[in-house]
C-alpha positions in Angstrom: 94.6 -28.1 14.4 92.7 -28.8 11.6 92.2 -32.2 13.0 91.0 -30.8 16.2 88.8 -28.4 14.4 87.3 -31.3 12.6 86.9 -33.2 15.8 85.3 -30.2 17.4 83.2 -29.7 14.4 82.3 -33.4 14.5 81.4 -33.2 18.2 79.5 -30.1 17.7 77.8 -31.5 14.8 77.1 -34.7 16.7 75.9 -32.7 19.5 73.7 -30.7 17.3 72.4 -33.8 15.7 72.0 -35.4 19.0 70.1 -32.4 20.3 68.2 -32.3 17.1 67.3 -36.0 17.4 66.4 -35.5 21.0 64.2 -32.6 20.0 63.0 -34.6 17.1 62.3 -37.5 19.4 60.6 -35.1 21.8 58.7 -33.7 19.0 57.8 -37.1 17.8 56.6 -38.1 21.2 54.6 -35.0 21.4 53.3 -35.6 18.0 52.4 -39.1 19.0 50.6 -37.8 22.0 48.8 -35.3 19.8 48.0 -38.0 17.3 46.8 -40.2 20.1 44.7 -37.4 21.4 43.5 -36.6 18.0 42.8 -40.3 17.4 41.0 -40.5 20.7 39.0 -37.4 19.8 38.4 -38.9 16.4 37.3 -42.1 18.0 34.9 -40.2 20.3 33.8 -38.2 17.3 33.3 -41.4 15.3 31.4 -42.8 18.2 29.3 -39.7 18.4 28.9 -39.7 14.7 28.0 -43.4 14.8 25.5 -42.6 17.6 24.1 -39.7 15.7 24.0 -41.8 12.5 22.4 -44.7 14.4 19.9 -42.3 16.0 19.2 -40.7 12.6 18.9 -44.1 11.0 16.5 -45.1 13.8 14.6 -41.9 13.4 14.7 -42.2 9.6 13.6 -45.9 9.9 10.9 -44.9 12.4 9.8 -42.0 10.1 9.9 -44.3 7.2 7.9 -46.8 9.0 5.4 -44.3 10.1 5.4 -42.8 6.6 5.0 -46.2 5.2 2.1 -47.0 7.6 0.4 -43.7 6.7 1.0 -44.3 3.1 -0.4 -47.8 3.5 -3.5 -46.4 5.2 -3.8 -43.8 2.5 -3.4 -46.4 -0.2 -5.8 -48.6 1.7 -8.3 -45.7 1.8 -7.7 -45.1 -2.0 -8.2 -48.8 -2.6 -11.4 -48.8 -0.6 -12.7 -45.7 -2.4 -11.7 -47.4 -5.7 -13.4 -50.5 -4.7 -16.6 -48.4 -3.8 -16.3 -46.4 -7.0 -15.8 -49.8 -8.8 -18.9 -51.2 -7.1 -21.0 -48.1 -7.9 -19.7 -48.1 -11.4 -20.6 -51.7 -11.6 -24.1 -50.9 -10.3 -24.3 -48.0 -12.7 -23.2 -50.2 -15.4 -25.9 -52.8 -14.5 -28.5 -50.0 -14.3 -27.5 -48.6 -17.6 -27.5 -52.1 -19.0 -30.9 -52.7 -17.4 -32.3 -49.5 -18.8 -30.6 -50.1 -22.1 -32.5 -53.4 -22.3 -35.8 -52.1 -20.8 -36.1 -48.9 -22.6 -36.6 -50.6 -26.0 -38.8 -53.2 -24.4 -40.8 -50.5 -22.5 -41.1 -48.5 -25.7 -42.2 -51.5 -27.5 -44.8 -52.4 -24.8 -45.9 -48.7 -24.6 -46.3 -48.6 -28.3 -48.5 -51.7 -28.2 -50.5 -50.2 -25.4 -50.9 -46.9 -27.3 -51.9 -48.8 -30.4 -54.4 -50.8 -28.4 -55.8 -47.6 -26.8 -56.0 -45.9 -30.1 -57.8 -49.0 -31.6 -60.2 -49.1 -28.6 -60.8 -45.4 -28.7 -61.4 -45.6 -32.5 -63.9 -48.4 -32.0 -65.6 -46.6 -29.1 -65.7 -43.3 -31.2 -67.1 -45.2 -34.1 -69.7 -46.7 -31.9 -70.6 -43.4 -30.3 -70.7 -41.7 -33.7 -73.1 -44.5 -34.9 -75.2 -44.1 -31.7 -75.2 -40.3 -32.2 -76.3 -40.7 -35.8 -79.0 -43.1 -34.8 -80.1 -40.7 -32.1 -80.1 -37.8 -34.6 -82.2 -39.9 -36.9 -84.6 -40.7 -34.2 -84.7 -37.1 -33.1 -85.4 -36.0 -36.6 -88.2 -38.6 -37.0 -89.6 -37.4 -33.6 -89.3 -33.8 -34.7 -91.1 -34.6 -37.9 -93.8 -36.3 -35.9 -94.1 -33.5 -33.5 -94.0 -31.0 -36.3 -96.8 -32.9 -38.0 -98.8 -32.9 -34.7 -98.1 -29.3 -34.1 -99.2 -28.3 -37.6 -102.3 -30.4 -37.0 -102.8 -28.8 -33.6 -102.3 -25.3 -35.0 -104.8 -26.0 -37.8 -107.2 -27.4 -35.3 -106.7 -24.4 -33.0 -107.3 -22.0 -35.8 -110.4 -23.8 -36.8 -111.8 -24.2 -33.3 -111.5 -20.7 -32.0 -115.1 -21.1 -30.7 -114.0 -24.3 -28.9 -111.3 -22.3 -27.1 -113.8 -19.7 -26.1 -116.1 -22.5 -24.8 -113.2 -23.8 -22.7 -112.6 -20.3 -21.5 -116.3 -19.9 -20.3 -116.1 -23.2 -18.5 -112.8 -22.3 -16.9 -114.1 -18.9 -15.9 -117.1 -20.6 -14.2 -115.1 -23.5 -12.8 -117.2 -26.0 -14.7 -114.5 -27.8 -16.8 -115.1 -31.6 -17.1 -112.4 -34.1 -16.5 -112.2 -34.5 -20.4 -111.8 -30.7 -20.8 -109.0 -30.7 -18.2 -107.2 -33.5 -19.9 -107.5 -31.8 -23.2 -106.1 -28.5 -21.9 -103.3 -30.5 -20.3 -102.4 -32.4 -23.4 -102.6 -29.3 -25.6 -100.5 -27.2 -23.2 -97.8 -29.9 -23.0 -97.6 -30.1 -26.7 -97.1 -26.4 -26.9 -94.0 -26.6 -24.6 -92.2 -28.2 -27.6 -92.7 -25.0 -29.6 -90.3 -22.1 -29.1 -92.1 -19.3 -27.2 -91.4 -16.7 -29.8 -93.5 -18.9 -32.2 -96.5 -19.2 -30.0 -99.7 -17.4 -30.9 -102.1 -15.6 -28.7 -104.4 -18.7 -28.8 -101.4 -20.9 -27.7 -100.7 -18.7 -24.7 -104.5 -18.6 -23.9 -104.5 -22.5 -23.8 -101.5 -22.5 -21.5 -103.1 -19.9 -19.3 -106.3 -21.8 -19.1 -104.4 -25.0 -18.2 -102.3 -23.2 -15.5 -105.6 -21.8 -14.0 -107.1 -25.2 -14.1 -104.0 -26.6 -12.3 -104.5 -23.7 -9.7 -101.2 -22.1 -10.6 -102.8 -18.7 -10.8 -99.6 -16.6 -10.9 -98.5 -18.5 -13.9 -101.9 -18.2 -15.5 -101.8 -14.4 -15.1 -98.4 -14.3 -16.8 -99.8 -16.3 -19.8 -102.9 -14.1 -20.0 -100.7 -11.1 -20.2 -98.9 -12.6 -23.1 -102.3 -13.2 -24.9 -103.2 -9.5 -24.4 -99.9 -8.3 -25.8 -100.2 -10.5 -28.9 -103.8 -10.6 -29.6 -105.4 -8.3 -32.1 -108.9 -9.7 -31.9 -111.0 -7.9 -29.4 -113.5 -10.7 -29.2 -110.8 -13.1 -27.8 -109.6 -10.5 -25.2 -112.9 -10.4 -23.4 -112.7 -14.0 -22.1 -109.0 -13.5 -21.5 -109.7 -10.5 -19.1 -112.5 -12.5 -17.6 -110.3 -15.5 -16.8 -107.4 -13.3 -15.6 -109.9 -11.7 -13.3 -110.7 -15.2 -11.9 -107.0 -15.9 -11.3 -106.7 -12.6 -9.4 -109.9 -13.4 -7.5 -108.5 -16.7 -6.5 -105.4 -14.9 -5.1 -107.7 -12.6 -3.0 -107.0 -9.6 -5.3 -110.7 -8.6 -5.5 -110.3 -5.0 -6.6 -107.9 -6.0 -9.4 -110.2 -8.8 -10.4 -113.1 -6.3 -10.7 -111.0 -4.2 -13.0 -110.4 -7.1 -15.3 -114.1 -8.0 -15.3 -114.9 -4.4 -16.2 -112.6 -4.7 -19.3 -114.1 -8.0 -20.2 -117.6 -6.5 -20.1 -116.5 -3.4 -22.0 -115.2 -5.6 -24.8 -118.3 -7.8 -24.8 -121.4 -6.6 -22.9 -123.0 -10.1 -23.4 -120.2 -11.9 -21.4 -122.5 -13.0 -18.7 -119.7 -14.9 -16.9 -117.8 -11.7 -16.4 -120.9 -10.2 -14.8 -121.3 -13.3 -12.6 -117.7 -13.2 -11.4 -117.8 -9.5 -10.8 -120.8 -10.1 -8.6 -118.8 -12.7 -6.7 -116.0 -10.1 -6.2 -118.4 -7.4 -5.1 -120.1 -9.9 -2.7 -116.6 -10.6 -1.2 -116.2 -6.8 -0.7 -119.7 -6.8 0.9 -121.1 -4.5 -1.8 -124.4 -6.4 -2.1 -126.2 -3.9 -4.2 -123.6 -4.0 -7.0 -123.6 -7.8 -6.8 -127.5 -7.8 -7.1 -127.2 -5.7 -10.3 -124.6 -8.0 -11.8 -126.7 -11.2 -11.0 -129.8 -9.6 -12.5 -127.7 -8.9 -15.6 -126.5 -12.5 -15.8 -130.1 -13.7 -15.6 -131.1 -11.2 -18.2 -128.5 -12.5 -20.6 -128.6 -16.2 -19.5 -132.0 -16.9 -17.9 -131.2 -20.5 -17.1 -127.9 -19.7 -15.3 -128.5 -22.0 -12.3 -125.7 -20.6 -9.9 -126.9 -17.0 -10.5 -130.3 -17.8 -8.9 -128.6 -19.5 -5.9 -126.2 -16.6 -5.2 -128.9 -14.0 -5.8 -131.1 -15.8 -3.3 -128.3 -15.7 -0.7 -127.8 -12.0 -1.1 -131.5 -11.3 -0.9 -131.7 -13.1 2.3 -128.9 -10.9 3.8 -130.9 -8.0 2.6 -134.0 -9.5 4.3 -135.8 -9.5 1.0 -137.2 -12.9 1.7 -140.0 -13.1 -0.9 -137.6 -12.3 -3.7 -135.2 -14.8 -2.2 -137.9 -17.5 -2.3 -138.6 -16.8 -6.0 -134.9 -17.3 -6.9 -134.8 -20.6 -4.9 -138.0 -21.8 -6.7 -136.2 -21.0 -10.0 -133.1 -22.9 -8.9 -135.3 -25.9 -7.8 -137.0 -25.9 -11.2 -133.6 -26.0 -12.9 -132.2 -28.8 -10.7 -134.9 -30.6 -8.6 -132.4 -33.0 -7.1 -130.2 -30.4 -5.4 -131.0 -30.8 -1.7 -129.3 -27.5 -0.8 -132.0 -25.5 -2.6 -134.7 -27.1 -0.5 -132.8 -26.4 2.7 -132.1 -22.8 1.7 -135.8 -22.3 1.0 -136.7 -23.9 4.4 -134.2 -21.5 6.0 -135.9 -18.5 4.4 -139.4 -19.7 5.8 -137.7 -20.2 9.3 -136.4 -16.6 9.2 -139.9 -15.5 8.2 -141.2 -17.6 11.3 -143.4 -19.6 9.0 -143.0 -22.9 10.9 -145.2 -25.0 8.7 -143.6 -24.1 5.4 -140.2 -24.2 7.1 -140.7 -27.7 8.3 -142.3 -28.8 5.0 -139.2 -27.7 2.8 -136.9 -29.0 5.6 -138.4 -32.4 5.2 -137.9 -32.2 1.4 -134.3 -31.6 2.0 -134.0 -34.4 4.6 -135.7 -36.8 2.1 -132.8 -36.0 -0.3 -130.3 -37.0 2.5 -129.5 -33.5 3.8 -127.6 -34.2 7.0 -129.4 -33.7 10.4 -126.2 -32.5 12.0 -125.9 -29.7 9.5 -129.4 -28.6 10.2 -128.7 -28.5 13.9 -125.6 -26.3 13.4 -127.4 -23.8 11.2 -128.2 -20.5 13.0 -131.5 -20.1 11.2 -133.0 -23.0 13.2 -132.0 -21.9 16.7 -135.6 -20.7 17.5 -136.9 -24.2 16.7 -134.5 -26.3 18.6 -137.0 -26.8 21.4 -140.1 -27.1 19.2 -141.8 -30.4 19.5 -142.6 -30.7 15.8 -139.1 -29.8 14.8 -137.7 -32.4 17.3 -140.1 -35.0 15.9 -139.0 -34.2 12.3 -135.3 -34.4 13.2 -135.8 -37.6 15.1 -137.5 -39.1 12.1 -134.5 -38.6 9.8 -131.7 -38.8 12.4 -129.6 -41.8 11.3 -127.2 -41.7 14.2 
């Protein structure tokens, strides 16, 4: 039994093992299939991984290539910039080197130039100082000379007050000689070198006489005003007023001129030139009676005053006092027998008196002294004789045309 049991057990066990082996084999087959499937999946996965890896490697390689290219460009730009910087640094170095060399050289040359300029300036300054010193010395010498001349001139002026008054009389009457005019001019020019605050009344008087002689009447009046302000001597002021009156007369200021003549006469009633000039002013104002009185006073003080007789005769003719006029012309002729105008004026008086014989007689005397025929024919006093035969004959005799 036991044998059977063992046999059954053996068959059962064998069956179990057989089933187990079958199961195991089936499981092994299944496992193999799974393994194959897994292996297949793994192969696919490896392939995919390989593709991915290859793709990544290509991307990485491309990225690296592009990165390398960009880096190369950047490095090239850096190199170019470095090269530019190096070039500029080289240029800067050369410039610094050049200036480093030229600065001391320039400073040296500049110092030489400055030294030369200083030397030249010093020489020029020394020369100018020398010239200035020479000029000052010359000016001092000239000043000494002028001072000497001025001192001599002032001494002379103080001594010759009468000479100044004589020049004043001549200036007042308009009878200065060329020598007198030159003297006044020289003395006046010399006075210009003296400061005005140092000029005396006599100095201003000389300048006034010179200005009057040069027909600068406004300036003459200014100088005469200075004389009157400074002068304390009344005897000098009379000719000053008289000459200031002449300057005003020349400017047509007849009333103002008469006022100055009045002052001159008040200070010196023997100033016959002031009377004469006042008569001229009154004549301009057609106040013949006052003019006659002044001319009579002139002749009273100065009996040989030639112009007084001529002017007196002219006024007497206007007043139709022919006989008195003839007397004055006779006196004028006696003082100057060669003056043809006096003979003609006397002939005119006889013509106005209708005394033909005397008129033609004195007219011939004038023509003999070269009185012009054309001037006779233009004179109004001879109109009544233009058709007279004797007059025509006389005119024809002396007509040189």
